[in-house]
C-alpha positions, 0 to 999 in steps of 0.5 A, spaced: 500 500 500 502 506 498 502 512 503 500 519 501 506 522 504 508 529 501 516 530 500 517 536 504 522 542 501 527 540 506 527 533 505 528 535 497 534 539 499 537 534 503 536 529 498 539 533 492 545 535 497 547 528 498 546 526 491 551 532 489 556 531 495 556 523 493 557 525 485 563 530 487 566 525 492 566 520 486 567 524 480 573 528 482 578 523 484 576 519 477 577 525 473 584 526 477 585 518 476 584 519 468 587 525 466 592 528 471 599 526 472 601 521 477 601 522 483 595 527 482 592 531 488 585 529 490 586 522 486 585 515 489 593 514 488 595 520 492 597 517 498 600 510 495 606 513 491 612 513 495 618 516 492 626 515 493 629 520 498 632 526 494 640 527 496 641 533 500 648 536 501 650 542 506 655 547 503 658 550 509 660 557 509 668 555 509 666 552 502 666 544 505 660 540 503 657 535 507 652 530 505 645 530 509 641 524 511 634 527 511 630 521 514 630 524 521 627 531 518 622 528 513 616 523 516 614 520 510 617 520 503 610 522 499 611 523 492 606 529 492 610 533 497 615 538 494 621 537 498 626 541 494 621 547 495 620 546 503 625 543 506 631 547 504 629 553 508 628 549 514 635 546 513 638 552 513 634 554 520 637 547 523 644 548 520 646 556 521 653 554 519 650 552 512 651 557 506 647 553 501 643 547 501 644 543 494 639 538 492 638 532 487 632 528 486 633 521 485 630 520 478 634 526 476 628 531 475 630 536 479 636 539 482 638 546 484 641 550 490 638 554 496 642 560 498 641 560 506 640 567 508 645 569 515 
């Protein structure tokens, strides 16, 4: 037996919100999975890509160089975190005798030097 209950406007708004929210939660990661380079932000593979640790080298004020293991300073080597952008300023703070930080990504895609300001 069918009931003669009417759908209230608030129930309709709630149902529409739920459908739109669900579509966004499915379509955005699907679009990132299909069209974006890996690892893509908001894609299902976002946290599944681990990258090799880049090599960092301290260039001291007297010209000496010192290789640096960054694993004590980085908790997770995720592929979507740009370490070359964010880690050198922090390393300059940790090592005040450093004049510059040289970095080389393991895959050779990015290399450069960050000048520390004293």
